[in-house]
Phi, psi and omega in degrees: 000147181258349180293154184290344182256356178075190185287334180230082180265198182291354183262015176103211188293342181183156180288149178291328177281113191266338185281137182226159175275190177291155176294116183294345180263000177293133186271058172269163180299320182290320181291324177298320180297315180292323177295321177295321178297317179297320180295317179296321178302317180294321179292323179295315181293327177296315180293325180292323177293320177297320180294320179298318179295320180294321179294321177295319179295322180297323179286332188273332187267153174242001179282120183295324180294319178296321179298320179296318179294320181292320179297322177296317179296321179297318179297323178294315180295317180296323177293322176297319178298319178296320178295318181293318178293329174295321177295320178295322176300321177295323177296317178293343179267358184277067183287337184297333180295327186269352183284161173297136185297336180260008185275112178228347186258000181237153177293133181299151179249160183263131176246149176275140175278152179288141174289140178266153180217162174271158174293149179233132178256108180275347195304295185295313181298320182289320179294321176296319181294320178297319181292318185279317187272316184262356178055040175237165179285113182298331182294341178291345185249020180299318181296319181295318178295320178295323177298317179296318179294322176298318181296316179295321180296320179295328182289348178285337180226065181287149177287154184274058180217178174298331177296323176294321176296318179296323178298313177296323179296321179296315179294320178299322180287333178284334186299317176299325178293316179297320179297318180294325184283319196236346185255091183281143175287351186258348183208141178285152180272340185083006179262129179246129177257122182245126176229148183257139177300132184294334184258324185253343183076006182284130181281147173232133184231129178224155176270334179273175188268001182299314179297320180296314180297314182295320182292324176295319177297318178301316180293328176297315177296319179298320180294319176297321179295325178289324176296320180295317181290333182279344185297149178280104185274012173266001179232154180296320180296319180294321178294321177299319178296318180295315180300312181297319183295316180292324177293322177292321177300317179296320179297318180292317179297323178292320176298319178297318181294322183280335186266318184244096188262352185231037178281124185279045176231126191293331180292348177243022174285155181305319181295316180292319179295323178298319178294317180295324177298315179299320180296315180296319179292324177297319180290326175295319179294323177298318178292326175297321176296317179295325177295320178295323183273352186301314180289350184108146180269121178296136178280068184227147185306307183294320181295318179294320177295321179297315180294327178298315180291325176296316179295321178297327178294317178298317179299318181298316182293320178293328176295321177295320177298315181297318179298321179289330181286334184266004176278144176280144000267008180300323183304325183284346185247335181280137177303139178302328178301319183296311182294325178293318179298317179295325178290321177299315181292326176303312181288322183296311183286330174295320178294322177298321179298317179293325178297316181295318179295318179298318179297319180295322183279322185278329186261349186230109175266148179289124178236168185303333183280344181283152175279100185298316181296319181295317179294322178297318179296317180298314182293324181292337179274349183279326184251143170277326180218125181279155175304148184301131178083007181243146172235164179306318182290327177298317181293320183289320188268332183262116183298323180299319179292318179301313182294320182297312181287324178299317178294325178297320178293320182291329175294320178294326177296316180296315179298320179294319178294321177295322177294320178297319179292324179295314179295322178302320184288342183281339186257122181299317183290328177293329182295342179281344183270090182294326181297320179295317179298319179298319181294316181296318180292320179296319179295320178296316180295322179298319178293321177297318179297319179296320180292320181292328177295324185268351185282136177234118185297334184280343182280152174283128183285124179249109184268059176285155180272124179290139180291157177292152181259130180290125177287138180203143178219148176271343181226098182271134178292132182233151176292142182221119178272117188290143176295332181293345181286343178236108180238150177279133181231157175267127182302125177302327186253042180302326183295341179290343180113178180303129185292338178290341182250306184267082182233172181290338181284332181269140177249132186236154169285162173294149180304134177249142178266125180237135178273121181256111181242114180288143174241116186055045178061020177245121182278351176092008177202165175241169183238152174214173180091183179256264179225127358281161183277155186240142180280127176225167178050049182283129175282115184295348181259000183284158181302324181296320178294321179294333181272001175116001178289138183237154174299132179092357176294155178250133181272122181251346178201143173238112187064234178262008184262124177287130186244012185299328183256009183271150176273176179301316182297319181294318181291321179297325177295327177289329184270337190288334182262015181286135180279186185293336179291337176087185182212148178279133172239149178252132182229156174230154179240144178284134179256168176297126185268000181294126182283145176290332179219140175295156183280143172266124179252110186257142175230126176255120186228132174270148178216125188302316181290345185238184177276167177294115192239164175246130180245124177251142176276120181293146182242124180213099183296330186288331186258013181294142177287162179297327181294317180292326177295324181294322180290320185280351184293133181264137179284155179299142182288352178267004188264348183282148167068013178276134182288331177224092188292331184283328187266330185284130183269146179281138178270345176234147178220143178274140177300142185248339182210134172208097188291343179286337181076013183281334183282145187296327183280352178256003178288142180297137179277134177293145180258157180294119184296127181202142176268002183290135178275359187276162177284177176301132180098350178281163181251141174226000000 
C-alpha cells in the first residue's frame, strides 16, 4: 500500500480512499529510475545548502586563512554539484527504460520523467483552520484529511496507464476545492509544497497551490509521454495509442504554459514548455509516419513520392525541435542526449526522403500505361525549385535526366545517413542504444546498395546537388487536451457546506443558537436562496428576533438536523410542524471579509548558479492591474443560489462610500512594507 497509514491505520480495516499508485518499492526499471532521481534531488539540495553557507561565511569573514579554506570548500562543493547534475542528465537520457520491451525495429522515443515532491502533512493545519474559520470540531474531519493525503501520496507513483492519468486528474480536480476551503487570502496556512525541477533537481517551495497544480499537470503530461513510448509501434493499435498519447501530452503542456506563467521552476518556464510541446508533436508526427509505412510502401511512383514528403515533414519538425534545444538558456538545461537524438532524427528522416525520391526516379520509367499528367503533378509538388534547365516533363521522359537526378538524391541520402551515424557516435548515452545504431546502419547500407545498383562505370560521373524535398503530410500532429484531465470529483469536505458560501474567502461568526417559537403558525421571518437558506423579512417583534436572529442570517441547523445543503422547501418543512415550545436553530452571520494585512506569498527557490534563495512576491494594492483586480473581486454574499439574480432585490447592502473614513470598512488598508519598486507579481 502507498498510503501513509498502510492497510490497517487508525481508520479501521482499510482506508475509504481505495485508489493507490504503484508500489514505490517494486524493483521495476521505471521505479528504480524515479528512486534514483529522488536520491539525486536530495544530494543536490544538500550541496546547495553547503554552498550557501560557505558563501555567507566568505562574505562575513575578514580572516585570509579562513577565506582560503572556504574557497577550497566552495570549489569542492561546486564540483560535486556538476557531477550530480551530470548524473541527473544521464537519468533523463535513459529512454530505454520507457520503451516497449519488445521494441527493436523502431527508433527509440523520448519520455519525460516525473517531477519528485516531498510529503505534505495537511492534518494539523487543516484541523486548526476548520476550528478557527468554520467554528467546527476539526477532529470530525480526520478521515477526509487522511483521504486527501492518501490521494496525494498515491499521485507520487502513478501507474503508466490511463488509470494513472485518472489518478492525477482526480487530485488535480480536488485542488481547486481544497484551495477554496482552506487557502485564505488573508492568512497563511503554514503548508509548504516542495517540488524538484525535472532537469536540474533544484527544489522550489511555495505556500500557495499554484506550484502544486502546475506540477501535477506536468506529471500528467510526463505520464502520457511514457505511455506513448511504451506503446507497441509494430501494430496499428499501438501506433494509434502512441500518437494519441503524445498529442495529449502536448495539449496538457500547452494548457500548463497558458495557465501558469510565473512558476519559479525552469522545467515549467514558457521557453522550456514550448520546446517540450514541439518535441511531443514531433514524436507524434514520427508515429504518424510509421503508421503510414506500417502496411509497407508500395513500389509505385506516386506512393514513393508521397512517403518522401512525409519523411521530409518529420525531418523538418525534428530540425525545429533541435533548433529550440540549442538556444540559450534551454541548452544549459536540456540533456545533451535529447538534442543529439533530435539531430540524428533530422538527418535520418531527411535521408529517407531522398532515398524514396531516388527509388521513384531510378526504378520507374514513364511508360504509355502511366498517367503522364498525374506523375507530372506529383513531381512538381515534390520540389520547390527544379534543377537549372529541367522541367517536370524533362525529368519524366528523359532517362538520362531521371538517372542523373536520382543518383544525386541517393548521394544525399548516403551523406545524410553518414552524418547521422557520426552524430550518434559523439553522444555517450546514444551509444547505449543498440537498436538505434542497427537502424541507422541498415538505412545507410540500403542507400549504398541502391547507389551501387544504379552506378555504371562507363558513365561520366555528374556530381550535381540534389534539390531539397518539400515537406508535406496528409495527417498533421495536433495538440489535444484530454477529457481525462478534467474529471468530476466529490468534495472531501462536503460536510462543511456549499463551497460557494463556506469558503476560506468568507468570514463567518460562530454559530449562534436561536429559539424559534411560532405564533399562529408564523415563525416571524421568511427564507430565500438555495443552500444554505437566508433569513429575510424578519419581524423585529417576533420571539426569534428577540433571541438574537438578524436579517440576512444563514440557517445551518434546525434542531439536530444539519441544513447547510437544504433548500428553502426542506427547511420550511422542518419548521412548519414546530409546536408552541419552539425549536432551536443555529445561524451564522457573514462578517466583513477585508483583511487587516495583505498576505505574504513566499517562494523558496534553488538556483544552481546562485545560492539557495528566497523570493517573495511584492504586494502593492495601488499598482494592481485591472485584470488582477477583476480576479480578486469578491461577489456579494447575497448573490449565491438565487433563482433569478437579476430580479431578486437584496435585503441587505454594504456601505459603498464614506469620505470621512470613520467607518471600519472604509479605513485604508495597510500595505506590506517593501522597498521593491516593482508591481504586484514582481520578484525581489
